[in-house]
N, C-alpha and C positions, 0 to 999 in steps of 0.2 A: 504494500500500500504506500501511496505517496501523500504528501500534504496538499497537493493540488486538487481542490475539490472538483474541478472540471474533469480531471483524469485520475481518479482514485487508484487505478491499477496501472497507471502509466499509459503511454500511447502504443499502438500496435507498430511493431517493427516490420516495415515492408522491404528492408534491405536484404535480409537473408533468404536464400532459396529454401523452402520447406523440405524436410525429409519425409519419407513415408510414415515414420513414427509420429512426426508432427501432425500429419493429416489424420491419422487414426485418433490421436489425442483430441484434435479439434472437432472431429465428428462426435466424439463422446461428449465434449463440452456443449456442442449444439444440442445434443440429445438431452443433456441435463438442464439446459436453460429454462424450460417451462417450470420444472419443479423448483429450481432455485429462485425464480421470479415469484412464484406463489409463496414460498417460504419468506421471502423478503418483505412482502406486503401483508402477511398474515396478521390479523388482529388490529390493523391500523384503523383509526377512526376517520370519519369524513374530513375533519379538520386536518388530521395528519396527512391524509392523501392530497390535500390541497396546499401542502407546505412545499415550497421550492427546496430542492436538494442542495442548492447553494444560492447565495445572493445573485439575483438576475437570471437564475436558471429555471428550468421547467419544474413544475410540481411533480410529486410522486405519481399522481394520476396521469399526467402527460407522459411521463417516462414509460409507464406501463403500457399505455396505448401506442406509444411510439415503437416499441419493440416489434409487435406484429406488422405495423406499417412498414418498417424498415426490412424486416425479414421476409415479408411477402415479396418486396421488390428484389431482394437478393435471390430468393428461390426462382422467380421468373427470369432474372438475369442469367442464372446458371442454366436454366432450361433452354433459354435462347442460345447461349454459347454451345450447348450440346447439340443443337439442331440447325444452327446457322454458322457461317464462317466469320468469326470475330465480329459479332454484331456491335454496333454502337448503341449503348443502353440509353434510356431516357432517365435523366435525373429527376428528382422531385424536390419540392420546397418543404423540407422537414419542419422548419419554423412555421410555415403556413399551415401545414397539416396539423401541427400541435395546437393550433388556435381554432380549428374547426369545431363546430357544435358537437359532433359525435365524440370528440376527445373530451369535451367538458361534461357531457351528460350520460355517456354510455357507462353502465355498471362495469367495474373492472373485470368481473367474471366473464364477460363476453370476450374481452381481449385475452384473458388468461386461457379460455377454452380455444380461442383461435390460435394462440401460440402452441397449445398442446397438439392440435390437429395438424397445423402447418409443420411443426418440427417432426412429427411422426412421418409425414410424407417426405420431408426434406432429408431426414436421416436415411430413410429407405433408398432414396435416390443416391445420396452420397456413398452409401455402402455398396452400391451396385457398380460404382465407377472404378476403372483401372487407371494406370498411369497415363495412358494415351488420352483418356477423357479428362483427367485432371489437368492435363497440359493445355486443353482447349481454353479459350479466353474470350472475354468481351472487352470492349474499349469504353473508357469513360470520356464523354465529349468535352468536359471542362478541362481535363488534363491531357487528353490524348493517351493516357496511360493504358497499356495492355495489362489486363488483370487475369492471370491464369486461374482456373477454378480451384486449384489447391490453395493458392494465396487467398482467394475469396473466402474459402472455408475458414481459414485462419482469421481473416478480418472479422467475420461474423461470429465466430466463437468468441473472439475478443469483445466484440460489440455486446453480446449477451452478458458476459462477465462484467463489462464496463458499466452497464446500466443497473445490473443487480447491485454492484458496489455503490452506485449513487444512493440507492435506497438503504442498503445496510450501513453505509457510513453515516448517513443522516440519522438513522435510528440510534446508532452508537453515540453520536454527538449530542443528540437530544435526550438520551437516556430512555428511549422508547423500548420497552421489553416486550 
């Protein structure tokens, strides 16, 4: 853990080429994300859910709804990369999505159930891939960066841990048991 409230587990390292063992670990972390997210928010009150995880940051509620928004995009991007030749993905306005009505009013259980189902499908897909498929990639239009699927798996394993840590670190700082 770091003292940077924005990145409580540090930032994802995109410099190193992942090993097959890294990919296996990341798939397991993606599989564990739904349970860890549920545990992180278990027992929180409505007021606690509407508390920002850091000054100027999203509320716990927004973080929870963001995870399936982001991971649905990741899942689709991966499927595009598996069925097209280096597709250029469509980015989305995370901040804008976090401010939409569904993020403010949908019960958390809806997004938690969505993460459960999505991650079930996603992990089945990831475990079916071999080295050739993990080498396939998509391109991000803002950076032009080529993102191989093994690296994308790592980024989204990190992403799940990152947002769970936002909630758990807030709980710790606030003494919410």
